[in-house]
N, C-alpha and C positions, 0 to 999 in steps of 0.2 A: 580662725580661732587662734592659731599660733602667732600670727602677726599682732593680734590684739593683746595677747599675753606679753609679747616682746615690747610693744608700745607702752603698756602699763609699767613694766619692770624697768625699762630703759629711760623713757622721757615722760610719758604720761600726757603728751600733747601731740595732736595729729597734724602737724604742719608738713608741707610737701618735702622739706629737706629730711625730716625724720623718717617719713615713709620711704624715701629713697635709700636711707641708711639701713632700714630694716630689710628691704628687698635685697640689697647688696649682701647683708649679713646672711640671709637665708640661702642665697645662691652660693656664696663662698664657703659656707659651713656644711652644705649638703654632702651626704655620702654618695659618691658617683656610683650609679648602677648601669648595667648594660654597656653600650659603646662609650668610649671615653668622651667626656664633655657632655654638653646638653644634647639630648636626642629626642626623637618623637615618641619613643616608648616610655621613657622614665623622666623626661624633662631634665631638671637639674639633679635629680636623684632623691634619696631619702632625706626628709627634713630632720634635722637634729636641733631641736629648740635650745637645749643647754649650750651647745657649741655656738649657736647664733647669738645667744645672750652674752656669752663670754667674748665673742668677737666685738659686739657692740660696746662692751665695757672695757675694751682696750687690750685684752689679752690675746686677741687675734684668733680665738677659737682653736679648734683642733683640726688638723688636716685629715681628710678621709683616709689617707694611707696609714694614719696612726692607729686606726681601729683594728 
């Protein structure tokens, strides 16, 4: 659901390059939970759709430490 929202807001076309950009934005903008980095309990952490959209639009999003 979140990736569909980002796709519609960012590009609106589902080509492989855009899907990779969305995956990257979701991973880099997630708020880390549990052990540092990706882990088996929380994956990449808490999804932050607005931060991911900001990242895709060029502002780089917000780092999890800024919250």
